[in-house]
N, C-alpha and C positions, 0 to 999 in steps of 0.2 A: 591366656596373657602368663599362667601360673609357666609353665614348658617355657617356655623364650625366655621370662625373665630370669632361672636355676640356671636355661646352658649359660647366658649373659655373665654369668656369675660366675659362673667355671670355670667360662676359656680367660676370665680376667682373673680366676685363681693361682689356674698351672700361670701363666701370665709370671703371675709376682713373685709364683715356687719356680719358679724357672731363673728369675734374675736371682732369686735367693742366689740359688743353686752355684751360681757363678760370683757367686759373692759383690754380685753391684753393685759394691754400695754412692751406687749416682744415682744409676738406674731404678732404684727403687725409695731415689729423694726426690727422683721426677712422679716417679708412676704417683706415689699418695699421694704429690702437691694434684696431677693429674684426679686420680681420683679426690680431691677432700675431705682427705680421711690424716691422722696420725701417721708420721713416719713410722715409731709403734709400735703399731695398726699391721700396716703394710710386711715388718717385717714379720712378723709374729704373726701371720696369714700363710707365708712364703713356705717359716719354718710348723708351722702343718701341714701343710698345705690343704691350706682347710680355717672353712674364719676362725677362729676366739670364740663366740660368738655361737649359739643356739638359733637353728636355720629354719625356717617355718615357711612353708608356702601356702598363698590362702591366693582363691579368688581363680575361679571357676573353677572348679572341682566336686563332683557331682557325681563320679561313675567311684563302684571300688579298682580301677582300671587305673582309673583321674589318681588317684590318690595312691596305691603300688609304684608308680613307674613318677608323683614326683617323691617320691621315694628309692627309688633305682638309682634314679636324678642325684642324689647326696642331702637330702632335707631328711629333717633326724625329726622330722615330721609337719604333720599339713593340723588344719583348717580349715571343716567342714558348715559354712550354714548352711547360707537361702540353698547349698543341694543338697541335705536334710529336707529343710526344714516346708519348698514348693514344687517338694518329690509330692506326688500320692500312694507318697510308703514308705514313710521319715520310719520309720522304727527298724522293717528292717531293713533300707537301705544303709541303715546311721549301723545296723550288725553289721552287714555287708563288708563296707566302710575298714571298718577299726578289723576288722576279718582280711584285707589286701594287707591295712598298714605293714598290721601285727606281723604279714607272714611275709609280705612281700619280694623276698629271695626266694621265693614256692608259687613256678608256676603255673601246679593244678589251683594250688591251694584262689590260689585271683579268678585266675580262672569258672574253677565254681564258689568262690564270693563274687562272681561279677553274672553265674549262672541267674541266684539269691534274687536281681533285680529285674527287672523291665526297661527294657531302653526307653516305649515308650513311654511309662510312668516318673522322668526322670523332668527338672528344671527345663525350661523355652534354654536356649542360649541366647546369650544379643549378641552379635557384630560387635567383634575391638571398636570395626577403623568409625561405628557410627555413635559411637557415649563420647558424651559431650562431658566429664571426669574423667581422667585416668586416672589412678596410682602410680603408674610409672612415670607420671609427668606434673608431681609431684616432688614439694621438699624442696631441700635449697641448702645448702651448709655446712659441715657431718661435724 
């Protein structure tokens, strides 16, 4: 779910950035309404080409490769909870995830970090389709 969400966010940012570049204030107003955020936030996002807040990823991140991918997709950081503490090797997994997150743009280091953990010792994943409560379905107008 984390990858799906960051890709969705990135697509929306690209649209807003394009509207901002075209100086299309009417479309920026429309985008603000559709996204249920203030016009000022939409303009600032378009100007920056990214969210004007720290963007953390969470949910389903359990391996160094997962963490590095989220960073490459534009996250500023990752939250890893059960991916570490539900694994059979939490200390080594935490070290490997920190390494992969720190050096996400160096494929050799990410590969070495991934080798530090045994995939058979990862937490068991959940099929998102079968989850009763999903984070992306909550919330309201912001």
